[in-house]
DRENDREN-555255 format. One record per residue (C-alpha): residue in three letters; x, y, z. Coordinates in steps of 0.05 Angstrom, whole numbers. Last residue first. Example, Ala and Ser with C-alpha at 12.3 -4.5 7.8 and 13.67 -1.06 7.14 Angstrom:
BEGIN
+-----+--------+--------+--------+
!   r !   east !  north !     up !
+-----+--------+--------+--------+
! SER !    273 !    -21 !    143 !
! ALA !    246 !    -90 !    156 !
+-----+--------+--------+--------+
This chain:
BEGIN
+-----+--------+--------+--------+
!   r !   east !  north !     up !
+-----+--------+--------+--------+
! UNK !   -345 !    127 !   -182 !
! UNK !   -270 !    124 !   -202 !
! UNK !   -220 !     86 !   -162 !
! UNK !   -245 !     15 !   -169 !
! UNK !   -195 !    -31 !   -140 !
! UNK !   -168 !    -82 !   -188 !
! UNK !   -192 !   -158 !   -188 !
! UNK !   -214 !   -156 !   -263 !
! UNK !   -149 !   -124 !   -283 !
! UNK !   -105 !   -178 !   -259 !
! UNK !   -107 !   -231 !   -312 !
! UNK !   -108 !   -179 !   -371 !
! UNK !    -51 !   -142 !   -336 !
! UNK !     -8 !   -206 !   -338 !
! UNK !    -25 !   -214 !   -412 !
! UNK !     -6 !   -144 !   -429 !
! UNK !     62 !   -145 !   -395 !
! UNK !     71 !   -129 !   -323 !
! UNK !    147 !   -137 !   -300 !
! UNK !    155 !    -65 !   -320 !
! UNK !    178 !    -21 !   -375 !
! UNK !    142 !    -51 !   -435 !
! UNK !    149 !   -114 !   -472 !
! UNK !    210 !   -150 !   -443 !
! UNK !    256 !   -190 !   -482 !
! UNK !    305 !   -243 !   -457 !
! UNK !    355 !   -272 !   -509 !
! UNK !    401 !   -331 !   -496 !
! UNK !    447 !   -350 !   -558 !
! UNK !    506 !   -314 !   -528 !
! UNK !    480 !   -265 !   -476 !
! UNK !    423 !   -224 !   -495 !
! UNK !    377 !   -175 !   -452 !
! UNK !    314 !   -140 !   -483 !
! UNK !    272 !    -82 !   -467 !
! UNK !    312 !    -50 !   -413 !
! UNK !    305 !     -2 !   -350 !
! UNK !    237 !    -12 !   -324 !
! UNK !    251 !    -81 !   -294 !
! UNK !    328 !    -94 !   -303 !
! UNK !    355 !   -112 !   -233 !
! UNK !    309 !   -166 !   -204 !
! UNK !    357 !   -220 !   -229 !
! UNK !    327 !   -214 !   -299 !
! UNK !    305 !   -287 !   -301 !
! UNK !    279 !   -287 !   -229 !
! UNK !    241 !   -223 !   -235 !
! UNK !    205 !   -248 !   -294 !
! UNK !    190 !   -316 !   -264 !
! UNK !    160 !   -279 !   -202 !
! UNK !    121 !   -237 !   -249 !
! UNK !     91 !   -294 !   -289 !
! UNK !     79 !   -335 !   -222 !
! UNK !     42 !   -280 !   -193 !
! UNK !     -2 !   -272 !   -259 !
! UNK !    -16 !   -346 !   -258 !
! UNK !    -34 !   -345 !   -183 !
! UNK !    -79 !   -285 !   -193 !
! UNK !   -113 !   -317 !   -251 !
! UNK !   -128 !   -379 !   -210 !
! UNK !   -162 !   -343 !   -151 !
! UNK !   -125 !   -337 !    -87 !
! UNK !   -152 !   -379 !    -30 !
! UNK !   -197 !   -349 !     28 !
! UNK !   -218 !   -295 !    -24 !
! UNK !   -234 !   -219 !    -24 !
! UNK !   -270 !   -169 !     13 !
! UNK !   -280 !   -157 !     88 !
! UNK !   -317 !    -94 !    112 !
! UNK !   -312 !    -27 !    152 !
! UNK !   -360 !     23 !    119 !
! UNK !   -363 !     96 !    131 !
! UNK !   -424 !    131 !    100 !
! UNK !   -430 !    203 !     78 !
! UNK !   -492 !    253 !     69 !
! UNK !   -539 !    207 !    100 !
! UNK !   -609 !    202 !     71 !
! UNK !   -668 !    240 !    108 !
! UNK !   -724 !    201 !    139 !
! UNK !   -726 !    253 !    198 !
! UNK !   -661 !    222 !    223 !
! UNK !   -648 !    155 !    189 !
! UNK !   -650 !    134 !    115 !
! UNK !   -631 !     64 !     97 !
! UNK !   -563 !     42 !     65 !
! UNK !   -562 !      0 !      4 !
! UNK !   -490 !    -24 !     -9 !
! UNK !   -460 !    -32 !    -78 !
! UNK !   -398 !    -74 !    -90 !
! UNK !   -433 !    -93 !   -161 !
! UNK !   -429 !   -172 !   -161 !
! UNK !   -423 !   -181 !    -84 !
! UNK !   -482 !   -139 !    -71 !
! UNK !   -499 !   -106 !     -7 !
! UNK !   -559 !   -102 !     41 !
! UNK !   -577 !    -59 !    101 !
! UNK !   -629 !    -57 !    155 !
! UNK !   -595 !   -117 !    193 !
! UNK !   -530 !    -80 !    193 !
! UNK !   -557 !    -26 !    240 !
! UNK !   -527 !     37 !    223 !
! UNK !   -484 !     74 !    278 !
! UNK !   -483 !    150 !    274 !
! UNK !   -422 !    189 !    257 !
! UNK !   -431 !    262 !    285 !
! UNK !   -422 !    324 !    241 !
! UNK !   -379 !    375 !    269 !
! UNK !   -418 !    432 !    299 !
! UNK !   -492 !    436 !    302 !
! UNK !   -501 !    506 !    269 !
! UNK !   -509 !    486 !    192 !
! UNK !   -523 !    412 !    193 !
! UNK !   -567 !    419 !    254 !
! UNK !   -606 !    476 !    222 !
! UNK !   -613 !    437 !    159 !
! UNK !   -644 !    378 !    196 !
! UNK !   -694 !    422 !    232 !
! UNK !   -718 !    452 !    167 !
! UNK !   -705 !    510 !    124 !
! UNK !   -689 !    478 !     58 !
! UNK !   -648 !    532 !     24 !
! UNK !   -591 !    517 !     70 !
! UNK !   -554 !    576 !    102 !
! UNK !   -483 !    602 !     85 !
! UNK !   -510 !    660 !     44 !
! UNK !   -552 !    613 !      2 !
! UNK !   -536 !    536 !      6 !
! UNK !   -551 !    477 !    -39 !
! UNK !   -501 !    497 !    -94 !
! UNK !   -446 !    500 !    -42 !
! UNK !   -452 !    424 !    -32 !
! UNK !   -479 !    399 !     35 !
! UNK !   -448 !    399 !    102 !
! UNK !   -447 !    330 !    132 !
! UNK !   -504 !    288 !    157 !
! UNK !   -468 !    225 !    183 !
! UNK !   -471 !    149 !    172 !
! UNK !   -434 !     91 !    203 !
! UNK !   -429 !     19 !    180 !
! UNK !   -393 !    -37 !    213 !
! UNK !   -379 !   -110 !    204 !
! UNK !   -392 !   -121 !    132 !
! UNK !   -373 !   -192 !    106 !
! UNK !   -357 !   -226 !     39 !
! UNK !   -355 !   -167 !     -5 !
! UNK !   -322 !   -188 !    -76 !
! UNK !   -298 !   -135 !    -78 !
! UNK !   -263 !    -68 !    -69 !
! UNK !   -281 !      4 !    -83 !
! UNK !   -345 !     11 !    -49 !
! UNK !   -409 !     33 !    -78 !
! UNK !   -460 !     72 !    -42 !
! UNK !   -537 !     72 !    -41 !
! UNK !   -595 !    107 !     -5 !
! UNK !   -606 !    165 !    -55 !
! UNK !   -626 !    239 !    -43 !
! UNK !   -560 !    262 !    -73 !
! UNK !   -508 !    207 !    -83 !
! UNK !   -479 !    187 !    -21 !
! UNK !   -409 !    207 !     -5 !
! UNK !   -364 !    148 !     11 !
! UNK !   -316 !    131 !     69 !
! UNK !   -277 !     68 !     67 !
! UNK !   -245 !     21 !    112 !
! UNK !   -220 !    -51 !     94 !
! UNK !   -208 !    -93 !    157 !
! UNK !   -143 !   -101 !    193 !
! UNK !   -140 !    -27 !    215 !
! UNK !   -152 !    -35 !    288 !
! UNK !   -118 !    -87 !    333 !
! UNK !   -134 !   -118 !    399 !
! UNK !    -71 !   -158 !    429 !
! UNK !    -80 !   -208 !    482 !
! UNK !    -41 !   -190 !    547 !
! UNK !    -93 !   -216 !    599 !
! UNK !   -128 !   -275 !    564 !
! UNK !   -182 !   -279 !    513 !
! UNK !   -247 !   -325 !    516 !
! UNK !   -282 !   -336 !    451 !
! UNK !   -344 !   -309 !    417 !
! UNK !   -344 !   -236 !    442 !
! UNK !   -404 !   -195 !    418 !
! UNK !   -422 !   -118 !    419 !
! UNK !   -355 !    -98 !    453 !
! UNK !   -354 !    -43 !    503 !
! UNK !   -293 !     -7 !    506 !
! UNK !   -247 !     23 !    563 !
! UNK !   -185 !     62 !    562 !
! UNK !   -195 !    131 !    544 !
! UNK !   -258 !    143 !    582 !
! UNK !   -315 !     96 !    573 !
! UNK !   -331 !     76 !    503 !
! UNK !   -393 !     40 !    469 !
! UNK !   -412 !     -3 !    413 !
! UNK !   -346 !    -27 !    391 !
! UNK !   -352 !    -86 !    343 !
! UNK !   -310 !   -149 !    349 !
! UNK !   -269 !   -185 !    299 !
! UNK !   -243 !   -256 !    322 !
! UNK !   -180 !   -294 !    325 !
! UNK !   -178 !   -347 !    380 !
! UNK !   -167 !   -413 !    343 !
! UNK !   -128 !   -377 !    287 !
! UNK !    -79 !   -346 !    333 !
! UNK !    -43 !   -285 !    301 !
! UNK !   -105 !   -242 !    304 !
! UNK !   -114 !   -249 !    377 !
! UNK !   -173 !   -198 !    376 !
! UNK !   -193 !   -156 !    316 !
! UNK !   -223 !    -91 !    341 !
! UNK !   -277 !    -59 !    295 !
! UNK !   -293 !     15 !    307 !
! UNK !   -363 !     34 !    304 !
! UNK !   -362 !     76 !    365 !
! UNK !   -284 !    100 !    368 !
! UNK !   -314 !    172 !    366 !
! UNK !   -306 !    178 !    440 !
! UNK !   -231 !    164 !    437 !
! UNK !   -192 !    103 !    461 !
! UNK !   -121 !    118 !    463 !
! UNK !   -104 !     94 !    534 !
! UNK !    -46 !     47 !    521 !
! UNK !    -72 !     -3 !    544 !
! UNK !   -138 !    -37 !    543 !
! UNK !   -198 !    -50 !    587 !
! UNK !   -256 !    -91 !    557 !
! UNK !   -330 !    -91 !    575 !
! UNK !   -368 !   -146 !    543 !
! UNK !   -437 !   -124 !    517 !
! UNK !   -455 !   -195 !    495 !
! UNK !   -415 !   -255 !    517 !
! UNK !   -351 !   -298 !    516 !
! UNK !   -301 !   -282 !    568 !
! UNK !   -253 !   -226 !    579 !
! UNK !   -182 !   -222 !    613 !
! UNK !   -156 !   -160 !    640 !
! UNK !   -106 !   -104 !    617 !
! UNK !   -119 !   -124 !    543 !
! UNK !    -66 !   -100 !    500 !
! UNK !    -79 !    -47 !    445 !
! UNK !    -47 !    -42 !    375 !
! UNK !    -66 !     15 !    328 !
! UNK !    -66 !     21 !    254 !
! UNK !    -55 !    -55 !    240 !
! UNK !    -23 !    -70 !    171 !
! UNK !    -68 !   -111 !    126 !
! UNK !    -38 !   -168 !     89 !
! UNK !    -85 !   -224 !    113 !
! UNK !   -148 !   -180 !    115 !
! UNK !   -189 !   -194 !    179 !
! UNK !   -253 !   -224 !    206 !
! UNK !   -286 !   -275 !    154 !
! UNK !   -330 !   -322 !    196 !
! UNK !   -303 !   -395 !    193 !
! UNK !   -323 !   -412 !    266 !
! UNK !   -250 !   -410 !    289 !
! UNK !   -241 !   -341 !    258 !
! UNK !   -228 !   -331 !    186 !
! UNK !   -170 !   -293 !    152 !
! UNK !   -177 !   -253 !     89 !
! UNK !   -139 !   -256 !     20 !
! UNK !   -138 !   -202 !    -36 !
! UNK !    -86 !   -157 !     -7 !
! UNK !    -84 !   -104 !     45 !
! UNK !    -49 !    -56 !      2 !
! UNK !   -103 !    -65 !    -54 !
! UNK !    -85 !    -18 !   -111 !
! UNK !    -87 !    -78 !   -157 !
! UNK !    -16 !    -61 !   -184 !
! UNK !      9 !    -54 !   -113 !
! UNK !    -24 !   -117 !    -91 !
! UNK !      7 !   -155 !   -152 !
! UNK !     77 !   -127 !   -141 !
! UNK !     72 !   -148 !    -69 !
! UNK !     54 !   -220 !    -92 !
! UNK !    119 !   -220 !   -134 !
! UNK !    161 !   -202 !    -73 !
! UNK !    127 !   -250 !    -33 !
! UNK !    136 !   -307 !    -85 !
! UNK !    211 !   -286 !    -89 !
! UNK !    222 !   -292 !    -17 !
! UNK !    188 !   -359 !    -14 !
! UNK !    232 !   -384 !    -68 !
! UNK !    211 !   -399 !   -142 !
! UNK !    235 !   -465 !   -169 !
! UNK !    296 !   -463 !   -212 !
! UNK !    270 !   -477 !   -263 !
! UNK !    194 !   -454 !   -263 !
! UNK !    133 !   -496 !   -266 !
! UNK !    109 !   -469 !   -201 !
! UNK !    153 !   -518 !   -165 !
! UNK !     92 !   -565 !   -160 !
! UNK !     71 !   -542 !    -87 !
! UNK !     27 !   -484 !    -98 !
! UNK !     -6 !   -468 !    -32 !
! UNK !     37 !   -406 !    -12 !
! UNK !     39 !   -380 !    -85 !
! UNK !     -6 !   -320 !    -73 !
! UNK !     36 !   -296 !    -14 !
! UNK !     10 !   -234 !     17 !
! UNK !     48 !   -201 !     72 !
! UNK !     32 !   -214 !    146 !
+-----+--------+--------+--------+
């Protein structure tokens, strides 16, 4: 589902003629692109009000339940197609995302072959043929600063973290001599000779995060060593769009409507008789619109 930041605005948006749904969707897509947030700013909740999926996220994989499942812990689910991998532990499957009363996000804690997963907790009953989808959360991989137990993600505000994985990856070249680590210990040997680094589930109860700074505190694990990399699957955003986002979307939709959607980036002014339209810049985003949107932009520099 695409973002529509004007879905709940019912006063005609103050524009004549009123903005249509298709125009609102187009303007909202421009907003998401500018913010570098393809999954949008809005999230879905399950029947209990828990944030569980991003509204505009596109599924990466869609599985179908081969049998019904009931509420409980450590629930085994058989799915098709048989594309489950051994490193699917830590993945989050969103079940019945299109049905608000059944939608929920379930953490994969174990796999069996290529078509069975064990879900940590299931809240609702799901029938045969129900969809289980990946990619509906925000997923990021971050390098941990040297000898520190903290990472910062790109998008906020963080409202729910559903999965954290850590691994001990190969270190920087400055930490190695002749292919071996300067620190000759068991962890260094595992890193050097142990094959591809494995992702290790991190208990969420041992972590914390800040909505204000988008920082996550990650505890040390094996031999009290800090992880090299962390993979986070989380929900960030709002149930309803903030006022500045609504205002910016209206401004963009109005600009698209006034120019017929044909002149962005090609003209600075358009005149017909006594009517004149002037665009400052080469897009639908003038300085005021950017000012409204910039606080919500994804952080790309760390």
